[in-house]
Each structure stands twice: as structure tokens, then as C-alpha cells.
Biopython code that builds the backbone (N, CA, C, O; Angstrom):
import numpy as np
from Bio.PDB.StructureBuilder import StructureBuilder

atoms = [
    (1, "MET", "N", (37.812, -6.855, 125.403)),
    (1, "MET", "CA", (37.784, -6.270, 126.721)),
    (1, "MET", "C", (39.077, -6.594, 127.463)),
    (1, "MET", "O", (39.639, -7.678, 127.307)),
    (2, "PRO", "N", (39.539, -5.646, 128.269)),
    (2, "PRO", "CA", (40.766, -5.894, 129.019)),
    (2, "PRO", "C", (40.564, -6.904, 130.144)),
    (2, "PRO", "O", (39.465, -7.059, 130.675)),
    (3, "ARG", "N", (41.642, -7.579, 130.490)),
    (3, "ARG", "CA", (41.625, -8.533, 131.608)),
    (3, "ARG", "C", (42.318, -7.897, 132.795)),
    (3, "ARG", "O", (43.364, -7.265, 132.649)),
    (4, "TYR", "N", (41.736, -8.064, 133.965)),
    (4, "TYR", "CA", (42.301, -7.526, 135.192)),
    (4, "TYR", "C", (42.462, -8.654, 136.203)),
    (4, "TYR", "O", (41.628, -9.556, 136.287)),
    (5, "THR", "N", (43.542, -8.590, 136.963)),
    (5, "THR", "CA", (43.801, -9.592, 137.988)),
    (5, "THR", "C", (43.427, -9.004, 139.346)),
    (5, "THR", "O", (43.852, -7.908, 139.711)),
    (6, "TYR", "N", (42.616, -9.769, 140.083)),
    (6, "TYR", "CA", (42.174, -9.341, 141.407)),
    (6, "TYR", "C", (42.561, -10.382, 142.444)),
    (6, "TYR", "O", (42.729, -11.562, 142.137)),
    (7, "ARG", "N", (42.700, -9.909, 143.694)),
    (7, "ARG", "CA", (42.919, -10.813, 144.820)),
    (7, "ARG", "C", (41.879, -10.481, 145.869)),
    (7, "ARG", "O", (41.653, -9.314, 146.192)),
    (8, "CYS", "N", (41.246, -11.519, 146.399)),
    (8, "CYS", "CA", (40.225, -11.352, 147.426)),
    (8, "CYS", "C", (40.912, -11.262, 148.794)),
    (8, "CYS", "O", (41.734, -12.109, 149.144)),
    (9, "ALA", "N", (40.562, -10.227, 149.558)),
    (9, "ALA", "CA", (41.143, -10.053, 150.895)),
    (9, "ALA", "C", (40.571, -11.064, 151.884)),
    (9, "ALA", "O", (41.212, -11.371, 152.888)),
    (10, "ALA", "N", (39.365, -11.588, 151.613)),
    (10, "ALA", "CA", (38.735, -12.531, 152.541)),
    (10, "ALA", "C", (39.258, -13.954, 152.345)),
    (10, "ALA", "O", (39.726, -14.575, 153.298)),
    (11, "CYS", "N", (39.184, -14.471, 151.126)),
    (11, "CYS", "CA", (39.581, -15.867, 150.896)),
    (11, "CYS", "C", (40.976, -15.989, 150.272)),
    (11, "CYS", "O", (41.486, -17.099, 150.118)),
    (12, "GLU", "N", (41.593, -14.862, 149.913)),
    (12, "GLU", "CA", (42.943, -14.789, 149.340)),
    (12, "GLU", "C", (43.084, -15.510, 147.998)),
    (12, "GLU", "O", (44.192, -15.879, 147.608)),
    (13, "GLU", "N", (41.982, -15.710, 147.300)),
    (13, "GLU", "CA", (42.026, -16.284, 145.952)),
    (13, "GLU", "C", (42.389, -15.192, 144.956)),
    (13, "GLU", "O", (42.009, -14.032, 145.121)),
    (14, "THR", "N", (43.126, -15.577, 143.924)),
    (14, "THR", "CA", (43.469, -14.667, 142.842)),
    (14, "THR", "C", (42.674, -15.072, 141.621)),
    (14, "THR", "O", (42.565, -16.256, 141.301)),
    (15, "MET", "N", (42.115, -14.074, 140.934)),
    (15, "MET", "CA", (41.280, -14.366, 139.765)),
    (15, "MET", "C", (41.504, -13.326, 138.680)),
    (15, "MET", "O", (41.899, -12.193, 138.955)),
    (16, "VAL", "N", (41.245, -13.729, 137.453)),
    (16, "VAL", "CA", (41.334, -12.827, 136.311)),
    (16, "VAL", "C", (39.914, -12.579, 135.833)),
    (16, "VAL", "O", (39.165, -13.516, 135.554)),
    (17, "ILE", "N", (39.551, -11.294, 135.741)),
    (17, "ILE", "CA", (38.192, -10.918, 135.348)),
    (17, "ILE", "C", (38.292, -9.979, 134.153)),
    (17, "ILE", "O", (39.098, -9.049, 134.140)),
    (18, "ARG", "N", (37.453, -10.241, 133.141)),
    (18, "ARG", "CA", (37.374, -9.361, 131.975)),
    (18, "ARG", "C", (36.215, -8.398, 132.173)),
    (18, "ARG", "O", (35.090, -8.801, 132.468)),
    (19, "HIS", "N", (36.514, -7.122, 132.006)),
    (19, "HIS", "CA", (35.466, -6.107, 132.055)),
    (19, "HIS", "C", (35.986, -4.836, 131.408)),
    (19, "HIS", "O", (37.181, -4.710, 131.142)),
    (20, "SER", "N", (35.081, -3.890, 131.156)),
    (20, "SER", "CA", (35.498, -2.647, 130.508)),
    (20, "SER", "C", (36.309, -1.799, 131.480)),
    (20, "SER", "O", (36.328, -2.055, 132.684)),
    (21, "VAL", "N", (36.961, -0.810, 130.948)),
    (21, "VAL", "CA", (37.818, 0.050, 131.746)),
    (21, "VAL", "C", (36.998, 0.802, 132.792)),
    (21, "VAL", "O", (37.484, 1.044, 133.897)),
    (22, "ASP", "N", (35.787, 1.168, 132.465)),
    (22, "ASP", "CA", (34.944, 1.946, 133.375)),
    (22, "ASP", "C", (34.369, 1.122, 134.514)),
    (22, "ASP", "O", (34.055, 1.671, 135.570)),
    (23, "ASP", "N", (34.223, -0.187, 134.324)),
    (23, "ASP", "CA", (33.639, -1.031, 135.369)),
    (23, "ASP", "C", (34.646, -1.279, 136.485)),
    (23, "ASP", "O", (35.851, -1.360, 136.247)),
    (24, "LYS", "N", (34.133, -1.397, 137.696)),
    (24, "LYS", "CA", (34.955, -1.733, 138.861)),
    (24, "LYS", "C", (34.369, -2.977, 139.508)),
    (24, "LYS", "O", (33.152, -3.089, 139.650)),
    (25, "GLN", "N", (35.220, -3.904, 139.898)),
    (25, "GLN", "CA", (34.785, -5.133, 140.556)),
    (25, "GLN", "C", (35.059, -5.011, 142.059)),
    (25, "GLN", "O", (36.140, -4.588, 142.469)),
    (26, "HIS", "N", (34.075, -5.383, 142.866)),
    (26, "HIS", "CA", (34.233, -5.284, 144.314)),
    (26, "HIS", "C", (33.896, -6.593, 145.020)),
    (26, "HIS", "O", (34.393, -6.855, 146.116)),
    (27, "ASN", "N", (33.058, -7.411, 144.399)),
    (27, "ASN", "CA", (32.567, -8.626, 145.049)),
    (27, "ASN", "C", (33.311, -9.853, 144.554)),
    (27, "ASN", "O", (33.533, -10.011, 143.354)),
    (28, "CYS", "N", (33.696, -10.723, 145.482)),
    (28, "CYS", "CA", (34.425, -11.942, 145.143)),
    (28, "CYS", "C", (33.456, -12.984, 144.587)),
    (28, "CYS", "O", (32.422, -13.269, 145.192)),
    (29, "GLY", "N", (33.797, -13.541, 143.446)),
    (29, "GLY", "CA", (32.985, -14.584, 142.832)),
    (29, "GLY", "C", (33.224, -15.948, 143.456)),
    (29, "GLY", "O", (32.457, -16.876, 143.198)),
    (30, "VAL", "N", (34.268, -16.101, 144.270)),
    (30, "VAL", "CA", (34.586, -17.387, 144.890)),
    (30, "VAL", "C", (33.897, -17.520, 146.244)),
    (30, "VAL", "O", (33.165, -18.482, 146.482)),
    (31, "CYS", "N", (34.133, -16.550, 147.134)),
    (31, "CYS", "CA", (33.567, -16.660, 148.488)),
    (31, "CYS", "C", (32.289, -15.849, 148.662)),
    (31, "CYS", "O", (31.567, -16.059, 149.637)),
    (32, "GLY", "N", (31.985, -14.925, 147.742)),
    (32, "GLY", "CA", (30.753, -14.162, 147.812)),
    (32, "GLY", "C", (30.819, -12.916, 148.671)),
    (32, "GLY", "O", (29.825, -12.197, 148.774)),
    (33, "GLU", "N", (31.939, -12.638, 149.282)),
    (33, "GLU", "CA", (32.080, -11.434, 150.113)),
    (33, "GLU", "C", (32.035, -10.192, 149.229)),
    (33, "GLU", "O", (32.407, -10.244, 148.057)),
    (34, "SER", "N", (31.578, -9.078, 149.793)),
    (34, "SER", "CA", (31.496, -7.839, 149.020)),
    (34, "SER", "C", (32.562, -6.852, 149.497)),
    (34, "SER", "O", (32.980, -6.880, 150.654)),
    (35, "ASP", "N", (32.984, -5.999, 148.602)),
    (35, "ASP", "CA", (34.008, -4.974, 148.848)),
    (35, "ASP", "C", (35.323, -5.551, 149.383)),
    (35, "ASP", "O", (35.925, -4.990, 150.298)),
    (36, "VAL", "N", (35.762, -6.672, 148.807)),
    (36, "VAL", "CA", (36.997, -7.311, 149.276)),
    (36, "VAL", "C", (38.035, -7.507, 148.166)),
    (36, "VAL", "O", (39.134, -7.993, 148.432)),
    (37, "LEU", "N", (37.701, -7.134, 146.928)),
    (37, "LEU", "CA", (38.636, -7.360, 145.821)),
    (37, "LEU", "C", (39.633, -6.221, 145.706)),
    (37, "LEU", "O", (39.276, -5.047, 145.804)),
    (38, "GLU", "N", (40.881, -6.589, 145.499)),
    (38, "GLU", "CA", (41.961, -5.638, 145.281)),
    (38, "GLU", "C", (42.560, -5.926, 143.912)),
    (38, "GLU", "O", (42.988, -7.048, 143.641)),
    (39, "ARG", "N", (42.591, -4.923, 143.056)),
    (39, "ARG", "CA", (43.140, -5.121, 141.715)),
    (39, "ARG", "C", (44.661, -5.140, 141.800)),
    (39, "ARG", "O", (45.269, -4.260, 142.411)),
    (40, "LEU", "N", (45.270, -6.148, 141.182)),
    (40, "LEU", "CA", (46.723, -6.316, 141.174)),
    (40, "LEU", "C", (47.298, -5.777, 139.878)),
    (40, "LEU", "O", (46.592, -5.668, 138.876)),
    (41, "LEU", "N", (48.570, -5.442, 139.898)),
    (41, "LEU", "CA", (49.237, -5.018, 138.679)),
    (41, "LEU", "C", (49.377, -6.217, 137.752)),
    (41, "LEU", "O", (49.734, -7.313, 138.185)),
    (42, "SER", "N", (49.098, -6.001, 136.496)),
    (42, "SER", "CA", (49.174, -7.076, 135.507)),
    (42, "SER", "C", (50.282, -6.783, 134.520)),
    (42, "SER", "O", (50.683, -5.634, 134.336)),
    (43, "THR", "N", (50.770, -7.831, 133.890)),
    (43, "THR", "CA", (51.761, -7.647, 132.838)),
    (43, "THR", "C", (51.058, -7.303, 131.543)),
    (43, "THR", "O", (49.885, -7.624, 131.352)),
    (44, "ILE", "N", (51.780, -6.652, 130.665)),
    (44, "ILE", "CA", (51.232, -6.274, 129.365)),
    (44, "ILE", "C", (51.737, -7.262, 128.334)),
    (44, "ILE", "O", (52.931, -7.558, 128.283)),
    (45, "ASN", "N", (50.840, -7.771, 127.519)),
    (45, "ASN", "CA", (51.216, -8.691, 126.441)),
    (45, "ASN", "C", (51.284, -7.912, 125.140)),
    (45, "ASN", "O", (50.271, -7.417, 124.646)),
    (46, "LEU", "N", (52.473, -7.807, 124.596)),
    (46, "LEU", "CA", (52.659, -7.140, 123.317)),
    (46, "LEU", "C", (53.080, -8.178, 122.290)),
    (46, "LEU", "O", (53.935, -9.021, 122.562)),
    (47, "HIS", "N", (52.482, -8.113, 121.122)),
    (47, "HIS", "CA", (52.807, -9.053, 120.057)),
    (47, "HIS", "C", (53.453, -8.277, 118.920)),
    (47, "HIS", "O", (52.895, -7.303, 118.414)),
    (48, "LYS", "N", (54.621, -8.720, 118.536)),
    (48, "LYS", "CA", (55.304, -8.094, 117.417)),
    (48, "LYS", "C", (54.729, -8.662, 116.131)),
    (48, "LYS", "O", (54.649, -9.879, 115.964)),
    (49, "THR", "N", (54.331, -7.786, 115.230)),
    (49, "THR", "CA", (53.666, -8.238, 114.015)),
    (49, "THR", "C", (54.631, -8.596, 112.892)),
    (49, "THR", "O", (54.292, -9.393, 112.017)),
    (50, "SER", "N", (55.824, -8.021, 112.907)),
    (50, "SER", "CA", (56.755, -8.331, 111.823)),
    (50, "SER", "C", (57.953, -9.105, 112.373)),
    (50, "SER", "O", (58.374, -8.907, 113.513)),
    (51, "ALA", "N", (58.477, -9.968, 111.551)),
    (51, "ALA", "CA", (59.643, -10.769, 111.933)),
    (51, "ALA", "C", (60.892, -9.895, 111.872)),
    (51, "ALA", "O", (60.980, -8.999, 111.033)),
    (52, "PRO", "N", (61.855, -10.149, 112.752)),
    (52, "PRO", "CA", (63.095, -9.350, 112.701)),
    (52, "PRO", "C", (63.837, -9.597, 111.395)),
    (52, "PRO", "O", (63.818, -10.701, 110.850)),
    (53, "GLN", "N", (64.478, -8.570, 110.915)),
    (53, "GLN", "CA", (65.216, -8.698, 109.663)),
    (53, "GLN", "C", (66.632, -9.161, 109.963)),
    (53, "GLN", "O", (67.397, -8.482, 110.646)),
    (54, "LYS", "N", (66.962, -10.335, 109.434)),
    (54, "LYS", "CA", (68.287, -10.897, 109.665)),
    (54, "LYS", "C", (69.349, -10.160, 108.874)),
    (54, "LYS", "O", (70.511, -10.115, 109.275)),
    (55, "GLU", "N", (68.957, -9.588, 107.763)),
    (55, "GLU", "CA", (69.926, -8.857, 106.942)),
    (55, "GLU", "C", (70.481, -7.667, 107.697)),
    (55, "GLU", "O", (71.672, -7.370, 107.595)),
    (56, "ALA", "N", (69.640, -6.981, 108.450)),
    (56, "ALA", "CA", (70.090, -5.803, 109.183)),
    (56, "ALA", "C", (71.166, -6.202, 110.194)),
    (56, "ALA", "O", (72.193, -5.530, 110.299)),
    (57, "ALA", "N", (70.944, -7.275, 110.930)),
    (57, "ALA", "CA", (71.936, -7.721, 111.913)),
    (57, "ALA", "C", (73.220, -8.145, 111.213)),
    (57, "ALA", "O", (74.314, -7.812, 111.670)),
    (58, "GLY", "N", (73.100, -8.865, 110.128)),
    (58, "GLY", "CA", (74.273, -9.315, 109.379)),
    (58, "GLY", "C", (75.082, -8.155, 108.835)),
    (58, "GLY", "O", (76.312, -8.178, 108.881)),
    (59, "SER", "N", (74.406, -7.146, 108.322)),
    (59, "SER", "CA", (75.133, -5.996, 107.775)),
    (59, "SER", "C", (75.808, -5.202, 108.887)),
    (59, "SER", "O", (76.889, -4.650, 108.683)),
    (60, "LEU", "N", (75.187, -5.140, 110.056)),
    (60, "LEU", "CA", (75.816, -4.457, 111.193)),
    (60, "LEU", "C", (77.092, -5.175, 111.618)),
    (60, "LEU", "O", (78.099, -4.534, 111.918)),
    (61, "VAL", "N", (77.050, -6.483, 111.642)),
    (61, "VAL", "CA", (78.237, -7.266, 112.008)),
    (61, "VAL", "C", (79.340, -7.045, 110.978)),
    (61, "VAL", "O", (80.500, -6.850, 111.340)),
    (62, "LYS", "N", (78.982, -7.075, 109.694)),
    (62, "LYS", "CA", (79.970, -6.855, 108.641)),
    (62, "LYS", "C", (80.622, -5.486, 108.777)),
    (62, "LYS", "O", (81.840, -5.358, 108.659)),
    (63, "GLU", "N", (79.800, -4.452, 109.030)),
    (63, "GLU", "CA", (80.333, -3.101, 109.192)),
    (63, "GLU", "C", (81.293, -3.036, 110.381)),
    (63, "GLU", "O", (82.346, -2.404, 110.299)),
    (64, "HIS", "N", (80.934, -3.675, 111.459)),
    (64, "HIS", "CA", (81.789, -3.672, 112.644)),
    (64, "HIS", "C", (83.120, -4.381, 112.362)),
    (64, "HIS", "O", (84.181, -3.899, 112.758)),
    (65, "ILE", "N", (83.056, -5.505, 111.690)),
    (65, "ILE", "CA", (84.278, -6.246, 111.356)),
    (65, "ILE", "C", (85.179, -5.397, 110.469)),
    (65, "ILE", "O", (86.386, -5.331, 110.701)),
    (66, "GLU", "N", (84.617, -4.754, 109.467)),
    (66, "GLU", "CA", (85.414, -3.920, 108.565)),
    (66, "GLU", "C", (86.042, -2.742, 109.299)),
    (66, "GLU", "O", (87.211, -2.424, 109.083)),
    (67, "SER", "N", (85.269, -2.098, 110.165)),
    (67, "SER", "CA", (85.840, -0.959, 110.899)),
    (67, "SER", "C", (86.935, -1.426, 111.858)),
    (67, "SER", "O", (87.923, -0.719, 112.056)),
    (68, "THR", "N", (86.774, -2.587, 112.442)),
    (68, "THR", "CA", (87.801, -3.139, 113.335)),
    (68, "THR", "C", (89.067, -3.475, 112.551)),
    (68, "THR", "O", (90.175, -3.229, 113.027)),
    (69, "ARG", "N", (88.909, -4.030, 111.369)),
    (69, "ARG", "CA", (90.070, -4.322, 110.528)),
    (69, "ARG", "C", (90.847, -3.044, 110.212)),
    (69, "ARG", "O", (92.077, -3.032, 110.265)),
    (70, "GLU", "N", (90.125, -1.970, 109.884)),
    (70, "GLU", "CA", (90.770, -0.700, 109.578)),
    (70, "GLU", "C", (91.523, -0.165, 110.799)),
    (70, "GLU", "O", (92.642, 0.333, 110.679)),
    (71, "GLU", "N", (90.896, -0.275, 111.971)),
    (71, "GLU", "CA", (91.550, 0.189, 113.201)),
    (71, "GLU", "C", (92.834, -0.604, 113.470)),
    (71, "GLU", "O", (93.856, -0.027, 113.840)),
    (72, "ILE", "N", (92.777, -1.911, 113.285)),
    (72, "ILE", "CA", (93.955, -2.761, 113.503)),
    (72, "ILE", "C", (95.056, -2.406, 112.507)),
    (72, "ILE", "O", (96.229, -2.347, 112.877)),
    (73, "LYS", "N", (94.693, -2.172, 111.263)),
    (73, "LYS", "CA", (95.663, -1.795, 110.235)),
    (73, "LYS", "C", (96.341, -0.482, 110.609)),
    (73, "LYS", "O", (97.561, -0.359, 110.503)),
    (74, "ASP", "N", (95.548, 0.503, 111.049)),
    (74, "ASP", "CA", (96.110, 1.789, 111.465)),
    (74, "ASP", "C", (97.030, 1.630, 112.673)),
    (74, "ASP", "O", (98.093, 2.250, 112.726)),
    (75, "MET", "N", (96.640, 0.820, 113.627)),
    (75, "MET", "CA", (97.456, 0.594, 114.818)),
    (75, "MET", "C", (98.781, -0.062, 114.456)),
    (75, "MET", "O", (99.822, 0.303, 115.001)),
    (76, "LYS", "N", (98.750, -1.029, 113.538)),
    (76, "LYS", "CA", (99.981, -1.693, 113.097)),
    (76, "LYS", "C", (100.927, -0.687, 112.453)),
    (76, "LYS", "O", (102.131, -0.714, 112.708)),
    (77, "GLU", "N", (100.391, 0.197, 111.626)),
    (77, "GLU", "CA", (101.219, 1.206, 110.958)),
    (77, "GLU", "C", (101.849, 2.143, 111.979)),
    (77, "GLU", "O", (103.026, 2.486, 111.866)),
    (78, "LYS", "N", (101.068, 2.562, 112.979)),
    (78, "LYS", "CA", (101.610, 3.450, 114.015)),
    (78, "LYS", "C", (102.704, 2.750, 114.811)),
    (78, "LYS", "O", (103.746, 3.342, 115.091)),
    (79, "LEU", "N", (102.472, 1.497, 115.174)),
    (79, "LEU", "CA", (103.473, 0.742, 115.921)),
    (79, "LEU", "C", (104.735, 0.534, 115.092)),
    (79, "LEU", "O", (105.849, 0.649, 115.603)),
    (80, "LYS", "N", (104.556, 0.233, 113.826)),
    (80, "LYS", "CA", (105.696, 0.035, 112.924)),
    (80, "LYS", "C", (106.494, 1.329, 112.809)),
    (80, "LYS", "O", (107.725, 1.317, 112.831)),
    (81, "HIS", "N", (105.785, 2.434, 112.687)),
    (81, "HIS", "CA", (106.427, 3.733, 112.576)),
    (81, "HIS", "C", (107.173, 4.076, 113.873)),
    (81, "HIS", "O", (108.291, 4.589, 113.815)),
    (82, "ASN", "N", (106.584, 3.808, 115.024)),
    (82, "ASN", "CA", (107.236, 4.070, 116.318)),
    (82, "ASN", "C", (108.449, 3.169, 116.515)),
    (82, "ASN", "O", (109.455, 3.607, 117.074)),
    (83, "TRP", "N", (108.375, 1.944, 116.075)),
    (83, "TRP", "CA", (109.479, 1.006, 116.227)),
    (83, "TRP", "C", (110.682, 1.433, 115.409)),
    (83, "TRP", "O", (111.822, 1.334, 115.862)),
    (84, "VAL", "N", (110.420, 1.907, 114.207)),
    (84, "VAL", "CA", (111.485, 2.358, 113.320)),
    (84, "VAL", "C", (112.160, 3.580, 113.921)),
    (84, "VAL", "O", (113.383, 3.695, 113.841)),
    (85, "GLN", "N", (111.411, 4.490, 114.519)),
    (85, "GLN", "CA", (111.999, 5.697, 115.119)),
    (85, "GLN", "C", (112.845, 5.365, 116.343)),
    (85, "GLN", "O", (113.822, 6.064, 116.612)),
    (86, "ASP", "N", (112.500, 4.323, 117.091)),
    (86, "ASP", "CA", (113.233, 3.955, 118.293)),
    (86, "ASP", "C", (114.604, 3.358, 117.980)),
    (86, "ASP", "O", (115.473, 3.349, 118.852)),
    (87, "GLU", "N", (114.816, 2.878, 116.803)),
    (87, "GLU", "CA", (116.086, 2.240, 116.467)),
    (87, "GLU", "C", (117.174, 3.210, 116.168)),
    (87, "GLU", "O", (118.298, 2.806, 115.870)),
]
sb = StructureBuilder()
sb.init_structure("model")
sb.init_model(0)
sb.init_chain("A")
sb.init_seg("    ")
for serial, (resi, resn, name, xyz) in enumerate(atoms, 1):
    if name == "N":
        sb.init_residue(resn, " ", resi, " ")
    sb.init_atom(name, np.array(xyz, "f"), 0.0, 1.0, " ", f" {name:<3s}", serial, name[0])
structure = sb.get_structure()
């Protein structure tokens, strides 16, 4: 069953109540007042079932390093070529 967070307008207590989606809570279980509960926004808990793959990250880094090396090599050749023409 889902958990919902409520705040009582009368006693200002915050509580977590489990109930079905169709049920609505109106009465405070702490002070006993009726029609005083306000449902608050709750965070969602998501659990990842599989562990991250370290190989994927490692291969991405390797690819980036190799592409950067190629770019640097090309830049050096262009600079060398421009330097020779300037002389």
C-alpha cells in the first residue's frame, strides 16, 4: 500500500499514513479533530535493480581520450603547415 504524508491543520502534527489510493483520510489520529488533514507532497523512492556497468564508463573515457589525441594531432599538423607557409 502507498504511504501518504499528512499535516493536521488543528495540531500541526505531520504523520505518514498507509492506505489505498481510493481511500481518503480526514481525521487526525493525534488530536482527534475531523476534516483537518491536508495531504502533503511526498518524495518518490525509486530503487535501481541493476548495478552500473563500469566498463561502459571506462570505454567512454577511452573513446574521448582517443578522439582528443586525434584532434590534437590534426591541430599540430595545421599549425606546422601554417608556420612553414609564414616563413
